C-alpha positions as CSV (number, residue, x, y, z in Angstrom):
1,M,3.4,19.0,-45.1
2,K,4.0,15.4,-44.3
3,T,6.4,14.6,-41.5
4,K,8.8,11.6,-41.6
5,I,8.1,9.4,-38.7
6,N,11.4,8.6,-36.9
7,K,12.7,8.8,-33.4
8,T,14.0,12.4,-33.8
9,N,10.7,13.8,-35.1
10,I,8.7,11.9,-32.5
11,I,10.8,13.4,-29.7
12,K,10.6,16.9,-31.2
13,N,6.8,16.5,-31.4
14,I,6.8,15.7,-27.6
15,F,8.6,18.9,-26.7
16,A,6.6,20.9,-29.2
17,N,3.3,19.7,-27.7
18,K,2.1,21.4,-24.5
19,L,0.0,18.5,-23.5
20,Y,2.8,15.9,-23.8
21,L,5.2,18.2,-21.8
22,I,2.6,18.4,-19.0
23,M,2.3,14.6,-19.0
24,L,6.1,14.2,-18.9
25,F,6.7,16.6,-16.1
26,G,3.7,15.2,-14.3
27,S,5.2,11.8,-14.2
28,I,8.5,13.3,-12.9
29,F,6.5,15.1,-10.2
30,I,4.7,11.9,-9.2
31,S,8.1,10.1,-8.9
32,S,9.4,12.9,-6.7
33,I,6.4,12.6,-4.4
34,L,7.1,8.8,-4.1
35,L,10.7,9.4,-3.2
36,F,9.9,12.2,-0.8
37,T,7.3,9.9,0.9
38,A,9.9,7.2,1.3
39,K,12.6,9.6,2.7
40,Q,10.4,11.8,4.9
41,I,7.6,9.4,6.1
42,I,8.4,5.7,5.7
43,V,12.0,5.7,6.9
44,P,11.5,7.9,10.0
45,S,8.4,5.8,10.9
46,F,10.5,2.6,10.8
47,Y,13.1,4.2,13.0
48,D,10.5,5.4,15.5
49,Q,9.0,2.0,15.6
50,M,12.4,0.4,16.4
51,I,12.9,2.9,19.3
52,N,9.3,2.4,20.6
53,N,9.8,-1.3,20.6
54,T,13.0,-0.9,22.6
55,L,11.3,1.4,25.1
56,E,8.4,-1.0,25.5
57,D,10.9,-3.8,26.2
58,A,12.6,-1.5,28.7
59,K,9.3,-0.8,30.4
60,K,8.5,-4.5,30.7
61,V,12.0,-5.2,32.1
62,G,11.8,-2.3,34.6
63,Q,8.4,-3.5,35.8
64,H,9.7,-7.1,36.1
65,I,12.8,-5.9,38.1
66,A,10.5,-3.8,40.4
67,R,8.4,-6.8,41.3
68,H,11.5,-8.9,42.2
69,Q,13.2,-5.9,43.9
70,N,10.6,-6.2,46.7
71,N,12.2,-9.5,47.8
72,N,15.9,-8.7,48.2
73,V,18.3,-7.1,45.7
74,K,21.1,-9.2,47.3
75,S,19.3,-12.5,47.0
76,A,20.4,-15.3,44.7
77,L,16.9,-15.3,43.1
78,F,17.2,-11.6,42.2
79,Y,20.7,-12.0,40.6
80,T,19.4,-15.0,38.7
81,T,16.5,-12.9,37.4
82,I,18.9,-10.1,36.4
83,D,21.1,-12.5,34.5
84,K,18.2,-14.0,32.6
85,L,16.9,-10.5,31.6
86,K,20.3,-9.6,30.3
87,D,20.5,-12.7,28.1
88,D,16.9,-12.5,26.9
89,F,16.9,-8.8,26.0
90,S,20.5,-8.1,24.9
91,I,21.1,-5.9,28.0
92,V,24.6,-4.5,28.6
93,K,24.1,-3.2,32.1
94,I,21.3,-2.7,34.7
95,R,21.3,-0.3,37.6
96,L,18.7,0.5,40.3
97,F,18.3,3.9,42.0
98,D,16.4,5.0,45.1
99,T,14.3,8.2,45.2
100,K,17.4,10.4,45.9
101,G,19.3,9.0,43.0
102,K,21.6,6.7,45.0
103,I,22.6,3.5,43.2
104,V,21.3,0.5,45.3
105,F,22.2,-2.2,42.7
106,S,24.3,-2.4,39.6
107,T,25.6,-5.3,37.5
108,K,28.9,-3.4,37.9
109,T,29.2,-3.7,41.7
110,S,31.8,-0.9,42.0
111,E,29.0,1.7,41.1
112,I,26.8,0.7,44.1
113,G,26.5,3.7,46.5
114,Q,27.1,6.4,43.9
115,V,24.5,9.2,43.6
116,K,22.8,10.3,40.4
117,D,22.5,14.2,40.6
118,N,21.6,14.9,37.0
119,D,18.7,17.3,36.4
120,Y,16.8,14.9,34.1
121,Y,16.6,12.3,36.9
122,F,14.7,14.6,39.3
123,N,12.8,16.7,36.6
124,V,11.7,13.8,34.4
125,V,12.3,10.3,35.8
126,A,11.2,11.2,39.4
127,K,7.9,12.5,37.9
128,G,7.1,9.1,36.5
129,E,8.3,9.6,32.9
130,M,10.7,7.4,31.0
131,Y,13.9,9.0,29.8
132,Y,16.3,7.7,27.2
133,K,19.3,8.4,25.0
134,V,20.7,6.5,22.0
135,V,24.5,6.3,22.5
136,K,26.3,5.7,19.2
137,K,29.3,3.4,19.0
138,G,32.3,5.4,20.2
139,S,30.2,8.1,21.9
140,Q,29.7,8.7,25.7
141,S,26.6,7.9,27.8
142,Y,25.1,10.3,30.3
143,D,27.7,9.0,32.8
144,G,30.6,9.6,30.5
145,V,31.0,5.9,29.7
146,K,32.3,5.2,26.1
147,F,30.7,2.1,24.4
148,T,32.1,0.0,21.6
149,R,28.6,-0.8,20.3
150,D,25.4,1.1,19.8
151,V,23.5,1.3,23.1
152,A,20.1,2.7,24.2
153,E,20.4,4.1,27.8
154,I,16.8,4.1,29.3
155,Y,15.5,5.2,32.7
156,V,12.3,3.5,33.8
157,P,10.6,5.0,36.9
158,I,9.3,2.6,39.6
159,M,5.9,3.8,40.8
160,D,3.7,2.6,43.6
161,N,0.2,4.1,43.6
162,N,1.5,7.1,41.7
163,T,4.4,7.5,44.2
164,F,8.0,7.5,42.9
165,K,9.9,4.7,44.6
166,G,13.1,4.8,42.5
167,S,14.1,3.8,39.0
168,S,15.9,1.3,36.9
169,E,18.5,2.2,34.3
170,I,18.8,-0.3,31.5
171,Y,21.6,-0.2,28.8
172,Y,20.3,-2.0,25.7
173,D,22.6,-3.3,23.0
174,I,20.8,-2.2,19.8
175,T,23.7,-2.7,17.4
176,D,22.1,-5.7,15.6
177,K,18.7,-3.9,15.5
178,K,20.3,-0.8,14.0
179,E,22.3,-2.8,11.4
180,N,19.1,-4.7,10.4
181,F,17.2,-1.4,10.2
182,E,19.9,0.2,8.0
183,K,19.8,-2.9,5.7
184,L,16.0,-2.6,5.5
185,I,16.2,1.1,4.7
186,G,18.7,0.4,2.0
187,K,16.3,-2.1,0.4
188,V,13.4,0.3,0.7
189,N,15.4,3.1,-1.0
190,I,16.5,0.8,-3.8
191,F,12.9,-0.3,-4.4
192,Y,11.6,3.3,-4.6
193,Y,14.5,4.4,-6.9
194,I,13.8,1.5,-9.2
195,F,10.0,2.0,-9.1
196,S,10.4,5.8,-9.8
197,F,12.8,5.1,-12.7
198,L,10.4,2.5,-14.2
199,F,7.4,4.8,-13.7
200,I,9.2,7.6,-15.6
201,L,10.4,5.2,-18.2
202,V,6.9,3.7,-18.8
203,S,5.4,7.2,-18.8
204,F,7.8,8.4,-21.4
205,F,7.0,5.3,-23.5
206,V,3.3,6.1,-23.3
207,I,4.0,9.7,-24.3
208,Y,6.3,8.4,-27.1
209,V,3.5,6.2,-28.5
210,L,1.0,9.1,-28.2
211,S,3.4,11.4,-30.1
212,K,4.0,8.7,-32.8
213,N,0.3,8.2,-33.3
214,N,-0.2,11.9,-33.4
215,L,2.3,12.2,-36.3
216,K,0.6,9.3,-38.1
217,E,-2.8,11.1,-37.8
218,L,-1.4,14.3,-39.1
219,N,0.1,12.5,-42.1
220,I,-3.2,10.8,-42.7
221,E,-5.0,14.1,-42.5
222,Y,-2.5,15.6,-45.0
223,D,-3.0,12.7,-47.4
224,L,-6.7,13.1,-47.2
225,M,-6.5,16.7,-48.0
226,E,-4.3,16.0,-50.9
227,K,-6.8,13.5,-52.3
228,V,-9.6,15.9,-51.8
229,E,-7.7,18.6,-53.7
230,Q,-6.8,16.3,-56.5
231,K,-10.4,15.1,-57.0
232,T,-11.5,18.7,-56.9
233,Q,-9.1,19.7,-59.7
234,E,-10.1,16.7,-61.8
235,L,-13.7,17.6,-61.6
236,Q,-13.0,21.2,-62.5
237,E,-11.0,20.1,-65.5
238,I,-13.8,17.8,-66.8
239,N,-16.4,20.5,-67.0
240,T,-16.2,24.0,-65.8
241,N,-20.0,24.3,-66.4
242,L,-20.6,21.8,-63.7
243,E,-18.7,23.8,-61.1
244,H,-21.7,23.9,-58.7
245,R,-22.2,20.1,-59.0
246,I,-18.5,19.5,-58.6
247,K,-18.4,21.6,-55.4
248,Q,-21.3,19.5,-54.1
249,E,-19.5,16.2,-54.9
250,V,-16.2,17.6,-53.4
251,E,-18.1,18.4,-50.2
252,K,-19.6,15.0,-50.1
253,N,-16.2,13.4,-50.6
254,R,-14.8,15.6,-47.9
255,E,-17.5,14.5,-45.5
256,R,-16.9,10.8,-46.3
257,E,-13.1,11.2,-46.0
258,S,-13.6,13.0,-42.7
259,Q,-15.8,10.2,-41.4
260,L,-13.2,7.6,-42.4
261,F,-10.5,9.7,-40.7
262,Q,-12.5,10.0,-37.5
263,Q,-13.2,6.2,-37.5
264,S,-9.5,5.5,-38.0
265,K,-8.6,8.0,-35.4
266,L,-11.1,6.6,-32.9
267,A,-10.0,3.0,-33.6
268,S,-6.4,4.0,-33.0
269,M,-7.2,5.8,-29.8
270,G,-9.3,2.8,-28.6
271,E,-6.4,0.4,-29.2
272,M,-4.1,2.8,-27.4
273,I,-6.4,3.1,-24.4
274,K,-6.9,-0.6,-24.4
275,N,-3.1,-1.2,-24.2
276,I,-2.7,1.4,-21.4
277,A,-5.6,0.0,-19.5
278,H,-3.9,-3.5,-19.4
279,Q,-0.7,-2.0,-18.0
280,W,-2.1,0.5,-15.5
281,R,-4.8,0.5,-12.9
282,Q,-6.5,3.2,-11.0
283,P,-5.4,5.9,-10.2
284,L,-2.9,6.0,-13.1
285,S,-5.6,5.1,-15.5
286,A,-7.5,8.3,-14.3
287,I,-4.4,10.4,-15.1
288,T,-4.2,8.9,-18.6
289,S,-7.9,9.6,-19.1
290,N,-7.5,13.3,-18.2
291,A,-4.5,13.6,-20.5
292,S,-6.3,11.9,-23.4
293,S,-9.3,14.3,-23.0
294,L,-7.0,17.3,-23.2
295,K,-5.3,15.9,-26.3
296,L,-8.6,15.3,-28.2
297,N,-9.9,18.8,-27.3
298,N,-6.6,20.3,-28.5
299,Q,-6.8,18.6,-31.9
300,L,-10.4,19.8,-32.2
301,G,-9.5,23.4,-31.4
302,I,-11.7,23.7,-28.3
303,L,-9.0,23.5,-25.6
304,D,-8.8,26.5,-23.3
305,D,-6.8,27.4,-20.2
306,D,-9.7,26.7,-17.8
307,E,-10.0,23.2,-19.0
308,I,-6.2,22.7,-18.8
309,D,-6.3,23.9,-15.2
310,K,-9.2,21.6,-14.4
311,K,-7.7,18.5,-15.9
312,M,-4.3,19.2,-14.3
313,D,-6.0,19.6,-10.9
314,G,-7.4,16.1,-11.5
315,I,-4.0,14.7,-12.3
316,I,-2.4,16.3,-9.3
317,T,-5.2,14.9,-7.1
318,K,-4.6,11.4,-8.3
319,A,-0.9,11.8,-7.8
320,N,-1.5,12.8,-4.2
321,F,-3.8,9.8,-3.9
322,L,-0.9,7.6,-4.9
323,S,1.2,9.0,-2.0
324,T,-1.6,8.5,0.5
325,T,-2.2,4.9,-0.7
326,I,1.4,4.0,0.1
327,E,1.0,5.1,3.7
328,N,-2.3,3.4,4.0
329,F,-0.8,0.1,3.1
330,R,2.1,0.3,5.3
331,N,-0.4,0.8,8.1
332,F,-2.8,-1.8,6.7
333,F,-0.2,-4.6,6.6
334,K,1.5,-3.7,9.8
335,T,1.4,-6.8,12.0
336,D,-0.6,-6.3,15.2
337,N,1.3,-7.1,18.4
338,E,-1.6,-6.7,20.7
339,K,-5.4,-6.9,20.5
340,K,-7.1,-3.6,20.1
341,E,-10.6,-2.2,19.9
342,F,-12.1,-1.7,16.4
343,N,-15.4,-1.8,14.5
344,L,-15.5,-5.1,12.6
345,I,-17.9,-3.7,9.9
346,E,-15.7,-0.7,9.3
347,T,-12.6,-3.0,8.9
348,I,-14.4,-5.1,6.4
349,N,-15.4,-2.0,4.4
350,K,-11.7,-0.9,4.4
351,V,-10.7,-4.2,2.8
352,K,-13.5,-3.8,0.2
353,N,-12.2,-0.3,-0.7
354,I,-8.8,-1.8,-1.5
355,T,-10.4,-4.3,-3.9
356,D,-13.0,-1.9,-5.2
357,S,-11.1,-0.9,-8.4
358,N,-10.4,-4.4,-9.6
359,Y,-13.9,-5.6,-8.7
360,K,-15.5,-2.7,-10.6
361,N,-13.4,-3.4,-13.7
362,E,-14.6,-7.0,-13.8
363,N,-18.3,-6.0,-12.9
364,I,-18.1,-8.0,-9.6
365,K,-20.7,-7.0,-7.1
366,I,-20.2,-7.4,-3.3
367,I,-23.4,-8.0,-1.3
368,D,-23.3,-7.4,2.4
369,H,-25.4,-9.1,5.1
370,F,-24.6,-7.3,8.3
371,S,-27.0,-7.4,11.3
372,N,-25.6,-4.1,12.5
373,D,-23.5,-1.3,11.1
374,T,-21.4,-1.3,14.2
375,I,-19.9,-4.4,15.8
376,L,-17.2,-3.3,18.3
377,I,-14.8,-6.0,19.3
378,K,-11.3,-6.4,20.7
379,S,-9.0,-8.5,18.5
380,L,-6.1,-8.4,16.0
381,E,-7.5,-6.1,13.3
382,G,-4.5,-6.0,10.9
383,E,-4.1,-9.8,10.6
384,L,-7.9,-10.4,10.3
385,S,-7.9,-7.8,7.4
386,Q,-5.1,-9.6,5.6
387,V,-7.1,-12.9,5.7
388,I,-10.3,-11.2,4.3
389,L,-8.3,-9.4,1.6
390,N,-6.6,-12.7,0.5
391,I,-9.9,-14.5,0.2
392,L,-11.4,-11.6,-1.9
393,N,-8.4,-11.5,-4.1
394,N,-8.7,-15.2,-4.7
395,A,-12.3,-14.8,-5.7
396,Y,-11.3,-12.0,-8.1
397,D,-8.5,-14.2,-9.7
398,N,-11.0,-17.0,-10.2
399,F,-13.6,-14.7,-11.8
400,I,-11.2,-13.2,-14.4
401,T,-10.5,-16.8,-15.8
402,K,-14.1,-17.7,-16.2
403,D,-17.0,-16.4,-18.3
404,I,-19.7,-15.8,-15.6
405,E,-22.5,-13.3,-15.8
406,N,-23.8,-11.6,-12.6
407,K,-20.5,-12.1,-10.7
408,I,-21.2,-11.7,-7.0
409,V,-19.5,-12.1,-3.7
410,K,-21.6,-12.3,-0.5
411,I,-20.2,-11.3,2.9
412,S,-22.1,-12.0,6.1
413,V,-21.1,-11.4,9.8
414,T,-22.7,-12.9,12.9
415,L,-21.9,-12.6,16.6
416,E,-23.1,-15.1,19.1
417,N,-21.8,-15.4,22.7
418,Q,-18.4,-13.8,21.8
419,L,-18.0,-16.0,18.7
420,I,-17.5,-14.1,15.5
421,K,-18.4,-15.8,12.2
422,I,-17.4,-14.1,8.9
423,K,-18.6,-16.0,5.8
424,I,-17.5,-15.1,2.3
425,V,-19.2,-16.9,-0.7
426,D,-18.8,-16.3,-4.4
427,N,-20.6,-17.7,-7.4
428,G,-17.4,-18.6,-9.4
429,G,-18.2,-22.3,-9.8
430,G,-16.6,-23.6,-6.6
431,I,-13.5,-25.6,-5.8
432,H,-12.8,-29.0,-7.5
433,E,-13.6,-31.7,-5.0
434,D,-10.3,-33.5,-5.7
435,I,-8.3,-30.5,-4.5
436,I,-10.4,-28.8,-1.9
437,S,-8.6,-30.7,0.9
438,K,-5.2,-29.4,-0.4
439,I,-5.9,-25.7,-0.8
440,F,-4.5,-24.8,2.7
441,E,-1.3,-26.8,2.1
442,P,1.9,-24.6,1.6
443,Y,2.9,-24.0,-2.0
444,F,-0.3,-25.6,-3.4
445,T,-1.8,-23.4,-6.1
446,T,-4.1,-23.7,-9.1
447,K,-2.7,-20.6,-10.8
448,H,0.1,-20.3,-13.2
449,Q,3.6,-20.2,-11.6
450,S,4.0,-16.6,-12.6
451,Q,0.8,-15.6,-10.9
452,G,0.7,-17.6,-7.6
453,T,3.0,-18.9,-5.0
454,G,0.6,-21.1,-3.1
455,I,1.2,-19.6,0.3
456,G,-1.8,-17.2,0.5
457,L,-4.4,-19.5,2.0
458,Y,-1.8,-21.4,4.0
459,M,-0.9,-18.1,5.7
460,C,-4.5,-17.3,6.2
461,L,-5.1,-20.6,8.0
462,D,-1.9,-20.0,10.1
463,I,-3.1,-16.5,11.1
464,I,-6.6,-17.7,12.1
465,Q,-5.4,-20.8,14.0
466,K,-2.3,-19.4,15.7
467,H,-3.0,-15.7,16.2
468,L,-6.8,-15.5,16.5
469,K,-7.2,-19.0,17.9
470,G,-10.0,-19.7,15.5
471,T,-10.9,-21.8,12.5
472,L,-10.9,-21.3,8.7
473,I,-13.0,-23.8,6.7
474,A,-13.5,-24.0,2.9
475,S,-16.4,-25.6,1.2
476,N,-18.6,-25.5,-1.9
477,E,-22.1,-24.1,-1.5
478,E,-25.1,-23.3,-3.6
479,I,-26.3,-19.7,-3.4
480,E,-29.2,-17.9,-4.9
481,H,-29.3,-14.5,-6.5
482,N,-32.1,-12.8,-8.4
483,G,-34.0,-16.1,-8.6
484,L,-31.0,-18.0,-10.1
485,K,-28.9,-20.6,-8.3
486,Y,-25.1,-20.8,-8.5
487,K,-22.3,-22.9,-7.2
488,G,-19.5,-21.2,-5.5
489,A,-16.6,-21.4,-3.0
490,A,-17.4,-20.5,0.6
491,F,-14.9,-19.6,3.4
492,L,-16.0,-19.5,7.0
493,I,-13.8,-17.6,9.5
494,S,-14.7,-18.3,13.2
495,F,-12.9,-16.9,16.3
496,N,-13.6,-15.7,19.8
497,A,-13.4,-12.0,20.4
498,T,-14.4,-9.7,23.2
499,Q,-17.5,-7.7,22.3
500,L,-17.5,-4.1,23.6
């Protein structure tokens, strides 16, 4: 029986279809994972990073005080040093202790001569380990002092050749840091709630469209069956003696109508998949693919529980991949404060993995020219990765606007006398000569206003020049691939790095 296509029947069809319910609850499950990740992983990691930065500052201040303490704690130079540290690091109070816990210096002079007899001083600090406590506004410190602002009370041991010589106690005012942290967390929470809501909303819209198309297909099938039955009756009425022939004609008609139905069905599914593909990328497109496969097999009557379990495992795997990807990015775009050891080739491959989905969708091939699979250097890995990623994304944006066959990007790495050279060249037609001198200027872009801000290459140049102390040069080059010559844009990154 034909079903009237309206909102009520479409929604009823969703709740009556096992596959659609799985997709709906799957989207809710994915959103829950995203919110859980934000609450349990991202927020605590931000807080830990704030505390670690404060401890690192305290360590530096303690070491600086220890160096000046050797002169004379009563000298004018020492007091000048203490005052400057208080101003530079938002320090409320500084105290110095000897090995027995006696206060030998304090910015609050009335405390000089008092003895620290707490267990943690001799069991932790005296053994060369830092000790700290975050004192909330209105709470008391270890010494019973009540503060009107949020303070981090930190003990930094003073060591000389692994021998405990005393310690410095530093009271940091972290009120502003904490307030900024809470504002940041508020924005992060808002973003994840909005994203989760939109994700569920779009998922429901997709399921709604699928359900609507399903009802249309069922109505088409019903219409076809009615027409077949009508033609069969007409043939039987014309000549009962030709019953055998009529049966043959009816069968042919059924086959033709079935083919038309399948073509219409495939065309409808193709259009639907095309629309979804434009809105979602991997791994969400993989989830839709699994769901579409389950839907088709259900309509053909070949769907079993094993296949449902297998496809749902695939959906859950992709959902877990979404959660992992969030964490990877947070780490990937985390700004490096210090140079660290890393494998340059492995870093480039990580960047390639991020662009892999887009590049494969546009049939863009990356060709590597590495002299060695391992080049160990000491530099700023995160910031270098951001520069390489930006250049690869620009190449992708250029390719999708042009009709180019055999789209390629070549990446080469050379190392000579501590000088790293990374060259990235594409065959996308190059950069117009009248604008090539402007591409590193802030807010200059050749993209539509809704697609580009014009700060990508400007920031790349800033990172290379100021942070890596190197150069970034853009030019047009002619490259050869499979016997054919192409013109493309070339970016050469050069900087000094310590080879390990």
